[in-house]
N, CA, C, O and the ligand as a Tripos MOL2 file, in Angstrom:
@<TRIPOS>MOLECULE
protein
  265   263    67     0     0
PROTEIN
NO_CHARGES

@<TRIPOS>ATOM
      1 N           7.0580  212.6550   90.8600 N.3       1 MET1
      2 CA          8.3600  212.0300   90.6140 C.3       1 MET1
      3 C           9.2280  212.1150   91.8750 C.2       1 MET1
      4 O           9.1610  213.0740   92.6440 O.2       1 MET1
      5 N          10.0380  211.0760   92.0500 N.am      2 PHE2
      6 CA         10.9370  211.0380   93.1930 C.3       2 PHE2
      7 C          12.3530  210.8030   92.6940 C.2       2 PHE2
      8 O          12.5660  210.1340   91.6830 O.2       2 PHE2
      9 N          13.3090  211.3570   93.4080 N.am      3 ASP3
     10 CA         14.7010  211.1410   93.0340 C.3       3 ASP3
     11 C          15.0460  209.6710   93.2550 C.2       3 ASP3
     12 O          14.8770  209.1610   94.3630 O.2       3 ASP3
     13 N          15.5280  208.9790   92.2160 N.am      4 PRO4
     14 CA         15.7810  207.5400   92.3580 C.3       4 PRO4
     15 C          16.9590  207.2050   93.2590 C.2       4 PRO4
     16 O          17.1590  206.0420   93.6100 O.2       4 PRO4
     17 N          17.7320  208.2040   93.6340 N.am      5 PHE5
     18 CA         18.9200  207.9300   94.4470 C.3       5 PHE5
     19 C          18.7910  208.4170   95.8820 C.2       5 PHE5
     20 O          19.4890  207.9280   96.7700 O.2       5 PHE5
     21 N          17.9120  209.3670   96.1110 N.am      6 THR6
     22 CA         17.7520  209.8630   97.4740 C.3       6 THR6
     23 C          16.3390  209.6550   97.9980 C.2       6 THR6
     24 O          16.1120  209.7080   99.2070 O.2       6 THR6
     25 N          15.3770  209.4160   97.0930 N.am      7 GLY7
     26 CA         13.9920  209.2550   97.4890 C.3       7 GLY7
     27 C          13.2810  210.5630   97.7720 C.2       7 GLY7
     28 O          12.1280  210.5650   98.2040 O.2       7 GLY7
     29 N          13.9600  211.6750   97.5310 N.am      8 GLU8
     30 CA         13.3330  212.9660   97.7740 C.3       8 GLU8
     31 C          12.3720  213.2980   96.6480 C.2       8 GLU8
     32 O          12.5590  212.8660   95.5110 O.2       8 GLU8
     33 N          11.3600  214.0530   96.9660 N.am      9 THR9
     34 CA         10.4430  214.5170   95.9400 C.3       9 THR9
     35 C          11.1860  215.4620   94.9970 C.2       9 THR9
     36 O          11.8930  216.3710   95.4330 O.2       9 THR9
     37 N          11.0110  215.2300   93.7050 N.am     10 LEU10
     38 CA         11.6640  216.1020   92.7330 C.3      10 LEU10
     39 C          10.7790  217.3140   92.4880 C.2      10 LEU10
     40 O           9.6270  217.1920   92.0740 O.2      10 LEU10
     41 N          11.3360  218.4720   92.7510 N.am     11 VAL11
     42 CA         10.6330  219.7170   92.5240 C.3      11 VAL11
     43 C          11.1100  220.2740   91.1890 C.2      11 VAL11
     44 O          12.2990  220.2240   90.8720 O.2      11 VAL11
     45 N          10.1890  220.7930   90.4260 N.am     12 GLU12
     46 CA         10.5590  221.3350   89.1280 C.3      12 GLU12
     47 C          11.6580  222.3820   89.2800 C.2      12 GLU12
     48 O          11.5540  223.2780   90.1190 O.2      12 GLU12
     49 N          12.7050  222.2710   88.4740 N.am     13 GLY13
     50 CA         13.7980  223.2220   88.5400 C.3      13 GLY13
     51 C          14.8420  222.8820   89.5810 C.2      13 GLY13
     52 O          15.8240  223.6080   89.7360 O.2      13 GLY13
     53 N          14.6400  221.7760   90.3030 N.am     14 ALA14
     54 CA         15.5710  221.4260   91.3730 C.3      14 ALA14
     55 C          16.3240  220.1350   91.0610 C.2      14 ALA14
     56 O          16.8430  219.4800   91.9650 O.2      14 ALA14
     57 N          16.3820  219.7730   89.7810 N.am     15 LEU15
     58 CA         17.0850  218.5430   89.4240 C.3      15 LEU15
     59 C          18.5710  218.6800   89.7240 C.2      15 LEU15
     60 O          19.1970  219.6920   89.4100 O.2      15 LEU15
     61 N          19.1140  217.6430   90.3330 N.am     16 ARG16
     62 CA         20.5450  217.6370   90.6160 C.3      16 ARG16
     63 C          21.2960  216.9300   89.4980 C.2      16 ARG16
     64 O          20.7500  216.0560   88.8250 O.2      16 ARG16
     65 N          22.5240  217.3070   89.3120 N.am     17 ALA17
     66 CA         23.3510  216.6280   88.3280 C.3      17 ALA17
     67 C          23.6890  215.2330   88.8360 C.2      17 ALA17
     68 O          24.1500  215.0820   89.9680 O.2      17 ALA17
     69 N          23.4650  214.2030   88.0050 N.am     18 PRO18
     70 CA         23.8060  212.8480   88.4590 C.3      18 PRO18
     71 C          25.3080  212.6630   88.5230 C.2      18 PRO18
     72 O          26.0640  213.3380   87.8240 O.2      18 PRO18
     73 N          25.7310  211.7370   89.3720 N.am     19 SER19
     74 CA         27.1550  211.4420   89.4820 C.3      19 SER19
     75 C          27.6460  210.7510   88.2190 C.2      19 SER19
     76 O          26.8450  210.3200   87.3900 O.2      19 SER19
     77 N          28.9500  210.6440   88.0730 N.am     20 ALA20
     78 CA         29.5250  210.0010   86.8930 C.3      20 ALA20
     79 C          29.0500  208.5510   86.7790 C.2      20 ALA20
     80 O          28.7390  208.0780   85.6860 O.2      20 ALA20
     81 N          28.9990  207.8530   87.9090 N.am     21 ALA21
     82 CA         28.5720  206.4500   87.8810 C.3      21 ALA21
     83 C          27.1170  206.3330   87.4330 C.2      21 ALA21
     84 O          26.7500  205.3970   86.7240 O.2      21 ALA21
     85 N          26.3020  207.2830   87.8500 N.am     22 VAL22
     86 CA         24.9010  207.2710   87.4330 C.3      22 VAL22
     87 C          24.7980  207.4830   85.9310 C.2      22 VAL22
     88 O          24.0480  206.7840   85.2490 O.2      22 VAL22
     89 N          25.5460  208.4380   85.4210 N.am     23 ARG23
     90 CA         25.4910  208.7230   83.9890 C.3      23 ARG23
     91 C          25.9480  207.5300   83.1650 C.2      23 ARG23
     92 O          25.4490  207.3180   82.0600 O.2      23 ARG23
     93 N          26.8750  206.7590   83.6770 N.am     24 LEU24
     94 CA         27.3760  205.5950   82.9630 C.3      24 LEU24
     95 C          26.4650  204.3840   83.1190 C.2      24 LEU24
     96 O          26.6920  203.3470   82.4960 O.2      24 LEU24
     97 N          25.4420  204.5140   83.9440 N.am     25 GLY25
     98 CA         24.5350  203.3990   84.1480 C.3      25 GLY25
     99 C          25.0810  202.3540   85.0930 C.2      25 GLY25
    100 O          24.5790  201.2310   85.1410 O.2      25 GLY25
    101 N          26.1150  202.7170   85.8500 N.am     26 LEU26
    102 CA         26.7420  201.7640   86.7690 C.3      26 LEU26
    103 C          26.0860  201.7750   88.1400 C.2      26 LEU26
    104 O          26.1870  200.8130   88.9010 O.2      26 LEU26
    105 N          25.4180  202.8710   88.4410 N.am     27 GLU27
    106 CA         24.8540  203.0470   89.7730 C.3      27 GLU27
    107 C          23.3610  202.7450   89.7430 C.2      27 GLU27
    108 O          22.6110  203.4410   89.0590 O.2      27 GLU27
    109 N          22.9190  201.7350   90.4600 N.am     28 PRO28
    110 CA         21.4860  201.4280   90.4330 C.3      28 PRO28
    111 C          20.6920  202.4630   91.2250 C.2      28 PRO28
    112 O          21.1830  203.0110   92.2120 O.2      28 PRO28
    113 N          19.4710  202.7230   90.7870 N.am     29 PRO29
    114 CA         18.6050  203.5960   91.5830 C.3      29 PRO29
    115 C          18.1970  202.8910   92.8640 C.2      29 PRO29
    116 O          18.0990  201.6640   92.9000 O.2      29 PRO29
    117 N          17.9650  203.6460   93.8890 N.am     30 ARG30
    118 CA         17.6020  203.0620   95.1920 C.3      30 ARG30
    119 C          16.1280  203.2370   95.5000 C.2      30 ARG30
    120 O          15.5720  202.5210   96.3320 O.2      30 ARG30
    121 N          15.5010  204.1840   94.8350 N.am     31 PHE31
    122 CA         14.1050  204.4920   95.1420 C.3      31 PHE31
    123 C          13.3010  204.5340   93.8520 C.2      31 PHE31
    124 O          13.8000  204.9560   92.8090 O.2      31 PHE31
    125 N          12.0440  204.0880   93.9360 N.am     32 CYS32
    126 CA         11.1530  204.1400   92.7880 C.3      32 CYS32
    127 C          10.8440  205.5930   92.4500 C.2      32 CYS32
    128 O          10.5060  206.3890   93.3260 O.2      32 CYS32
    129 N          10.9650  205.9320   91.1530 N.am     33 THR33
    130 CA         10.6900  207.3140   90.7700 C.3      33 THR33
    131 C           9.1930  207.6070   90.7680 C.2      33 THR33
    132 O           8.7910  208.7710   90.7690 O.2      33 THR33
    133 N           8.3630  206.5600   90.7640 N.am     34 GLN34
    134 CA          6.9180  206.7740   90.6890 C.3      34 GLN34
    135 C           6.2720  206.9290   92.0590 C.2      34 GLN34
    136 O           5.2850  207.6530   92.1970 O.2      34 GLN34
    137 N           6.8130  206.2590   93.0740 N.am     35 CYS35
    138 CA          6.1700  206.3130   94.3850 C.3      35 CYS35
    139 C           7.1350  206.6460   95.5180 C.2      35 CYS35
    140 O           6.6990  206.8890   96.6440 O.2      35 CYS35
    141 N           8.4410  206.6620   95.2400 N.am     36 GLY36
    142 CA          9.4040  207.0360   96.2620 C.3      36 GLY36
    143 C           9.7140  205.9360   97.2540 C.2      36 GLY36
    144 O          10.4530  206.1610   98.2130 O.2      36 GLY36
    145 N           9.1540  204.7320   97.0410 N.am     37 ARG37
    146 CA          9.4770  203.6300   97.9330 C.3      37 ARG37
    147 C          10.9210  203.2030   97.7380 C.2      37 ARG37
    148 O          11.4590  203.2950   96.6340 O.2      37 ARG37
    149 N          11.5510  202.7340   98.8160 N.am     38 ARG38
    150 CA         12.8790  202.1480   98.6720 C.3      38 ARG38
    151 C          12.7270  200.8210   97.9330 C.2      38 ARG38
    152 O          11.8780  200.0030   98.2860 O.2      38 ARG38
    153 N          13.5400  200.6130   96.9200 N.am     39 MET39
    154 CA         13.4510  199.4010   96.1230 C.3      39 MET39
    155 C          14.4640  198.3650   96.6080 C.2      39 MET39
    156 O          15.4690  198.6890   97.2410 O.2      39 MET39
    157 N          14.1590  197.0990   96.2850 N.am     40 ILE40
    158 CA         15.1150  196.0280   96.5260 C.3      40 ILE40
    159 C          16.1190  196.0740   95.3780 C.2      40 ILE40
    160 O          15.7330  195.9430   94.2160 O.2      40 ILE40
    161 N          17.3860  196.2570   95.6850 N.am     41 VAL41
    162 CA         18.4050  196.4340   94.6480 C.3      41 VAL41
    163 C          19.3840  195.2750   94.6960 C.2      41 VAL41
    164 O          19.8790  194.9070   95.7610 O.2      41 VAL41
    165 N          19.6560  194.7020   93.5270 N.am     42 GLN42
    166 CA         20.6450  193.6320   93.4200 C.3      42 GLN42
    167 C          21.6930  194.0570   92.4000 C.2      42 GLN42
    168 O          21.3590  194.3500   91.2520 O.2      42 GLN42
    169 N          22.9370  194.0910   92.8030 N.am     43 VAL43
    170 CA         24.0190  194.4920   91.9050 C.3      43 VAL43
    171 C          24.8450  193.2660   91.5520 C.2      43 VAL43
    172 O          25.2610  192.5080   92.4270 O.2      43 VAL43
    173 N          25.0740  193.0840   90.2670 N.am     44 ALA44
    174 CA         25.8930  191.9800   89.7750 C.3      44 ALA44
    175 C          27.0400  192.5620   88.9660 C.2      44 ALA44
    176 O          26.9920  193.7320   88.5850 O.2      44 ALA44
    177 N          28.0860  191.7550   88.6910 N.am     45 PRO45
    178 CA         29.2240  192.2760   87.9270 C.3      45 PRO45
    179 C          28.8230  192.8220   86.5510 C.2      45 PRO45
    180 O          29.4610  193.7340   86.0250 O.2      45 PRO45
    181 N          27.7610  192.2520   85.9790 N.am     46 ASP46
    182 CA         27.3730  192.6690   84.6250 C.3      46 ASP46
    183 C          26.1600  193.5820   84.6100 C.2      46 ASP46
    184 O          25.6000  193.8400   83.5440 O.2      46 ASP46
    185 N          25.7480  194.0710   85.7500 N.am     47 GLY47
    186 CA         24.6040  194.9770   85.7440 C.3      47 GLY47
    187 C          23.9000  194.9890   87.0750 C.2      47 GLY47
    188 O          24.4710  194.6050   88.0960 O.2      47 GLY47
    189 N          22.6450  195.4350   87.0650 N.am     48 TRP48
    190 CA         21.8840  195.5160   88.3120 C.3      48 TRP48
    191 C          20.4110  195.4460   87.9800 C.2      48 TRP48
    192 O          20.0070  195.6570   86.8370 O.2      48 TRP48
    193 N          19.6120  195.1470   88.9910 N.am     49 TRP49
    194 CA         18.1740  195.3440   88.8700 C.3      49 TRP49
    195 C          17.6540  195.9140   90.1750 C.2      49 TRP49
    196 O          18.2750  195.7670   91.2280 O.2      49 TRP49
    197 N          16.5210  196.5560   90.0900 N.am     50 ALA50
    198 CA         15.9030  197.1610   91.2700 C.3      50 ALA50
    199 C          14.4040  196.9260   91.1800 C.2      50 ALA50
    200 O          13.7990  197.1100   90.1240 O.2      50 ALA50
    201 N          13.8080  196.5170   92.3000 N.am     51 ARG51
    202 CA         12.3990  196.1480   92.2570 C.3      51 ARG51
    203 C          11.5840  196.9470   93.2600 C.2      51 ARG51
    204 O          11.8810  196.9820   94.4540 O.2      51 ARG51
    205 N          10.5540  197.5820   92.7350 N.am     52 CYS52
    206 CA          9.5570  198.2350   93.5750 C.3      52 CYS52
    207 C           8.4250  197.2460   93.8070 C.2      52 CYS52
    208 O           7.9920  196.5620   92.8800 O.2      52 CYS52
    209 N           7.9530  197.1730   95.0290 N.am     53 SER53
    210 CA          6.8920  196.2120   95.3330 C.3      53 SER53
    211 C           5.5920  196.5590   94.6170 C.2      53 SER53
    212 O           4.7310  195.6950   94.4520 O.2      53 SER53
    213 N           5.4410  197.7860   94.1990 N.am     54 ARG54
    214 CA          4.2200  198.1820   93.4960 C.3      54 ARG54
    215 C           4.4110  198.3370   91.9980 C.2      54 ARG54
    216 O           3.4770  198.0830   91.2380 O.2      54 ARG54
    217 N           5.5870  198.7440   91.5500 N.am     55 HIS55
    218 CA          5.7650  199.1130   90.1430 C.3      55 HIS55
    219 C           6.6810  198.1870   89.3650 C.2      55 HIS55
    220 O           6.9820  198.4500   88.2010 O.2      55 HIS55
    221 N           7.1250  197.1090   89.9890 N.am     56 GLY56
    222 CA          7.8770  196.1150   89.2420 C.3      56 GLY56
    223 C           9.3710  196.3930   89.1880 C.2      56 GLY56
    224 O           9.9000  197.2170   89.9340 O.2      56 GLY56
    225 N          10.0340  195.6820   88.2820 N.am     57 THR57
    226 CA         11.4850  195.6590   88.2400 C.3      57 THR57
    227 C          12.0110  196.4840   87.0710 C.2      57 THR57
    228 O          11.4650  196.4500   85.9680 O.2      57 THR57
    229 N          13.0700  197.2170   87.3340 N.am     58 ILE58
    230 CA         13.8490  197.8270   86.2620 C.3      58 ILE58
    231 C          15.2450  197.2450   86.3590 C.2      58 ILE58
    232 O          15.6600  196.8000   87.4290 O.2      58 ILE58
    233 N          15.9750  197.2440   85.2500 N.am     59 ASP59
    234 CA         17.3410  196.7270   85.3160 C.3      59 ASP59
    235 C          18.2710  197.5590   84.4500 C.2      59 ASP59
    236 O          17.8380  198.4460   83.7150 O.2      59 ASP59
    237 N          19.5500  197.2540   84.5520 N.am     60 SER60
    238 CA         20.5540  198.0650   83.8760 C.3      60 SER60
    239 C          20.4530  197.9200   82.3650 C.2      60 SER60
    240 O          20.8150  198.8420   81.6340 O.2      60 SER60
    241 N          19.9720  196.7880   81.8870 N.am     61 LEU61
    242 CA         19.8020  196.6380   80.4400 C.3      61 LEU61
    243 C          18.7240  197.5900   79.9380 C.2      61 LEU61
    244 O          18.8720  198.2320   78.8980 O.2      61 LEU61
    245 N          17.6370  197.6670   80.6990 N.am     62 MET62
    246 CA         16.5820  198.6000   80.3600 C.3      62 MET62
    247 C          17.1140  200.0290   80.3540 C.2      62 MET62
    248 O          16.7690  200.8430   79.4980 O.2      62 MET62
    249 N          17.9680  200.3040   81.3410 N.am     63 ASN63
    250 CA         18.5250  201.6330   81.5040 C.3      63 ASN63
    251 C          19.4030  202.0290   80.3170 C.2      63 ASN63
    252 O          19.5530  203.2110   80.0090 O.2      63 ASN63
    253 N          19.9760  201.0320   79.6630 N.am     64 GLU64
    254 CA         20.8960  201.3150   78.5650 C.3      64 GLU64
    255 C          20.1960  201.5760   77.2490 C.2      64 GLU64
    256 O          20.8370  201.9800   76.2790 O.2      64 GLU64
    257 N          18.8890  201.3540   77.1950 N.am     65 GLN65
    258 CA         18.1530  201.6630   75.9670 C.3      65 GLN65
    259 C          18.0550  203.1650   75.8100 C.2      65 GLN65
    260 O          17.4370  203.8290   76.6430 O.2      65 GLN65
    261 N          18.6430  203.7140   74.7740 N.am     66 ARG66
    262 CA         18.5810  205.1430   74.5520 C.3      66 ARG66
    263 C          18.7140  205.4740   73.0980 C.2      66 ARG66
    264 O          18.6830  206.6480   72.7270 O.2      66 ARG66
    265 ZN          6.9600  202.2950   92.8700 Zn       67 ZN67
@<TRIPOS>BOND
     1     1     2 1
     2     2     3 1
     3     3     4 2
     4     3     5 am
     5     5     6 1
     6     6     7 1
     7     7     8 2
     8     7     9 am
     9     9    10 1
    10    10    11 1
    11    11    12 2
    12    11    13 am
    13    13    14 1
    14    14    15 1
    15    15    16 2
    16    15    17 am
    17    17    18 1
    18    18    19 1
    19    19    20 2
    20    19    21 am
    21    21    22 1
    22    22    23 1
    23    23    24 2
    24    23    25 am
    25    25    26 1
    26    26    27 1
    27    27    28 2
    28    27    29 am
    29    29    30 1
    30    30    31 1
    31    31    32 2
    32    31    33 am
    33    33    34 1
    34    34    35 1
    35    35    36 2
    36    35    37 am
    37    37    38 1
    38    38    39 1
    39    39    40 2
    40    39    41 am
    41    41    42 1
    42    42    43 1
    43    43    44 2
    44    43    45 am
    45    45    46 1
    46    46    47 1
    47    47    48 2
    48    47    49 am
    49    49    50 1
    50    50    51 1
    51    51    52 2
    52    51    53 am
    53    53    54 1
    54    54    55 1
    55    55    56 2
    56    55    57 am
    57    57    58 1
    58    58    59 1
    59    59    60 2
    60    59    61 am
    61    61    62 1
    62    62    63 1
    63    63    64 2
    64    63    65 am
    65    65    66 1
    66    66    67 1
    67    67    68 2
    68    67    69 am
    69    69    70 1
    70    70    71 1
    71    71    72 2
    72    71    73 am
    73    73    74 1
    74    74    75 1
    75    75    76 2
    76    75    77 am
    77    77    78 1
    78    78    79 1
    79    79    80 2
    80    79    81 am
    81    81    82 1
    82    82    83 1
    83    83    84 2
    84    83    85 am
    85    85    86 1
    86    86    87 1
    87    87    88 2
    88    87    89 am
    89    89    90 1
    90    90    91 1
    91    91    92 2
    92    91    93 am
    93    93    94 1
    94    94    95 1
    95    95    96 2
    96    95    97 am
    97    97    98 1
    98    98    99 1
    99    99   100 2
   100    99   101 am
   101   101   102 1
   102   102   103 1
   103   103   104 2
   104   103   105 am
   105   105   106 1
   106   106   107 1
   107   107   108 2
   108   107   109 am
   109   109   110 1
   110   110   111 1
   111   111   112 2
   112   111   113 am
   113   113   114 1
   114   114   115 1
   115   115   116 2
   116   115   117 am
   117   117   118 1
   118   118   119 1
   119   119   120 2
   120   119   121 am
   121   121   122 1
   122   122   123 1
   123   123   124 2
   124   123   125 am
   125   125   126 1
   126   126   127 1
   127   127   128 2
   128   127   129 am
   129   129   130 1
   130   130   131 1
   131   131   132 2
   132   131   133 am
   133   133   134 1
   134   134   135 1
   135   135   136 2
   136   135   137 am
   137   137   138 1
   138   138   139 1
   139   139   140 2
   140   139   141 am
   141   141   142 1
   142   142   143 1
   143   143   144 2
   144   143   145 am
   145   145   146 1
   146   146   147 1
   147   147   148 2
   148   147   149 am
   149   149   150 1
   150   150   151 1
   151   151   152 2
   152   151   153 am
   153   153   154 1
   154   154   155 1
   155   155   156 2
   156   155   157 am
   157   157   158 1
   158   158   159 1
   159   159   160 2
   160   159   161 am
   161   161   162 1
   162   162   163 1
   163   163   164 2
   164   163   165 am
   165   165   166 1
   166   166   167 1
   167   167   168 2
   168   167   169 am
   169   169   170 1
   170   170   171 1
   171   171   172 2
   172   171   173 am
   173   173   174 1
   174   174   175 1
   175   175   176 2
   176   175   177 am
   177   177   178 1
   178   178   179 1
   179   179   180 2
   180   179   181 am
   181   181   182 1
   182   182   183 1
   183   183   184 2
   184   183   185 am
   185   185   186 1
   186   186   187 1
   187   187   188 2
   188   187   189 am
   189   189   190 1
   190   190   191 1
   191   191   192 2
   192   191   193 am
   193   193   194 1
   194   194   195 1
   195   195   196 2
   196   195   197 am
   197   197   198 1
   198   198   199 1
   199   199   200 2
   200   199   201 am
   201   201   202 1
   202   202   203 1
   203   203   204 2
   204   203   205 am
   205   205   206 1
   206   206   207 1
   207   207   208 2
   208   207   209 am
   209   209   210 1
   210   210   211 1
   211   211   212 2
   212   211   213 am
   213   213   214 1
   214   214   215 1
   215   215   216 2
   216   215   217 am
   217   217   218 1
   218   218   219 1
   219   219   220 2
   220   219   221 am
   221   221   222 1
   222   222   223 1
   223   223   224 2
   224   223   225 am
   225   225   226 1
   226   226   227 1
   227   227   228 2
   228   227   229 am
   229   229   230 1
   230   230   231 1
   231   231   232 2
   232   231   233 am
   233   233   234 1
   234   234   235 1
   235   235   236 2
   236   235   237 am
   237   237   238 1
   238   238   239 1
   239   239   240 2
   240   239   241 am
   241   241   242 1
   242   242   243 1
   243   243   244 2
   244   243   245 am
   245   245   246 1
   246   246   247 1
   247   247   248 2
   248   247   249 am
   249   249   250 1
   250   250   251 1
   251   251   252 2
   252   251   253 am
   253   253   254 1
   254   254   255 1
   255   255   256 2
   256   255   257 am
   257   257   258 1
   258   258   259 1
   259   259   260 2
   260   259   261 am
   261   261   262 1
   262   262   263 1
   263   263   264 2
@<TRIPOS>SUBSTRUCTURE
     1 MET1         2 RESIDUE 1 A MET
     2 PHE2         6 RESIDUE 1 A PHE
     3 ASP3        10 RESIDUE 1 A ASP
     4 PRO4        14 RESIDUE 1 A PRO
     5 PHE5        18 RESIDUE 1 A PHE
     6 THR6        22 RESIDUE 1 A THR
     7 GLY7        26 RESIDUE 1 A GLY
     8 GLU8        30 RESIDUE 1 A GLU
     9 THR9        34 RESIDUE 1 A THR
    10 LEU10       38 RESIDUE 1 A LEU
    11 VAL11       42 RESIDUE 1 A VAL
    12 GLU12       46 RESIDUE 1 A GLU
    13 GLY13       50 RESIDUE 1 A GLY
    14 ALA14       54 RESIDUE 1 A ALA
    15 LEU15       58 RESIDUE 1 A LEU
    16 ARG16       62 RESIDUE 1 A ARG
    17 ALA17       66 RESIDUE 1 A ALA
    18 PRO18       70 RESIDUE 1 A PRO
    19 SER19       74 RESIDUE 1 A SER
    20 ALA20       78 RESIDUE 1 A ALA
    21 ALA21       82 RESIDUE 1 A ALA
    22 VAL22       86 RESIDUE 1 A VAL
    23 ARG23       90 RESIDUE 1 A ARG
    24 LEU24       94 RESIDUE 1 A LEU
    25 GLY25       98 RESIDUE 1 A GLY
    26 LEU26      102 RESIDUE 1 A LEU
    27 GLU27      106 RESIDUE 1 A GLU
    28 PRO28      110 RESIDUE 1 A PRO
    29 PRO29      114 RESIDUE 1 A PRO
    30 ARG30      118 RESIDUE 1 A ARG
    31 PHE31      122 RESIDUE 1 A PHE
    32 CYS32      126 RESIDUE 1 A CYS
    33 THR33      130 RESIDUE 1 A THR
    34 GLN34      134 RESIDUE 1 A GLN
    35 CYS35      138 RESIDUE 1 A CYS
    36 GLY36      142 RESIDUE 1 A GLY
    37 ARG37      146 RESIDUE 1 A ARG
    38 ARG38      150 RESIDUE 1 A ARG
    39 MET39      154 RESIDUE 1 A MET
    40 ILE40      158 RESIDUE 1 A ILE
    41 VAL41      162 RESIDUE 1 A VAL
    42 GLN42      166 RESIDUE 1 A GLN
    43 VAL43      170 RESIDUE 1 A VAL
    44 ALA44      174 RESIDUE 1 A ALA
    45 PRO45      178 RESIDUE 1 A PRO
    46 ASP46      182 RESIDUE 1 A ASP
    47 GLY47      186 RESIDUE 1 A GLY
    48 TRP48      190 RESIDUE 1 A TRP
    49 TRP49      194 RESIDUE 1 A TRP
    50 ALA50      198 RESIDUE 1 A ALA
    51 ARG51      202 RESIDUE 1 A ARG
    52 CYS52      206 RESIDUE 1 A CYS
    53 SER53      210 RESIDUE 1 A SER
    54 ARG54      214 RESIDUE 1 A ARG
    55 HIS55      218 RESIDUE 1 A HIS
    56 GLY56      222 RESIDUE 1 A GLY
    57 THR57      226 RESIDUE 1 A THR
    58 ILE58      230 RESIDUE 1 A ILE
    59 ASP59      234 RESIDUE 1 A ASP
    60 SER60      238 RESIDUE 1 A SER
    61 LEU61      242 RESIDUE 1 A LEU
    62 MET62      246 RESIDUE 1 A MET
    63 ASN63      250 RESIDUE 1 A ASN
    64 GLU64      254 RESIDUE 1 A GLU
    65 GLN65      258 RESIDUE 1 A GLN
    66 ARG66      262 RESIDUE 1 A ARG
    67 ZN67       265 GROUP 0 **** ****
């Protein structure tokens, strides 16, 4: 796993608290959590999407499913 906002490898027990914008789903991830590649990110007034060249696209609507 990779940190979606910094691209750093996530070490067990080293999870950082997400920012307020991240928790609200307003902040798009910048890096793929599966491979750590920098993703292509597009931010729109009503949401965002981010695309990894290997793992496909995620978007803010997907992020809101909980
Ligand atoms: Zn990926």
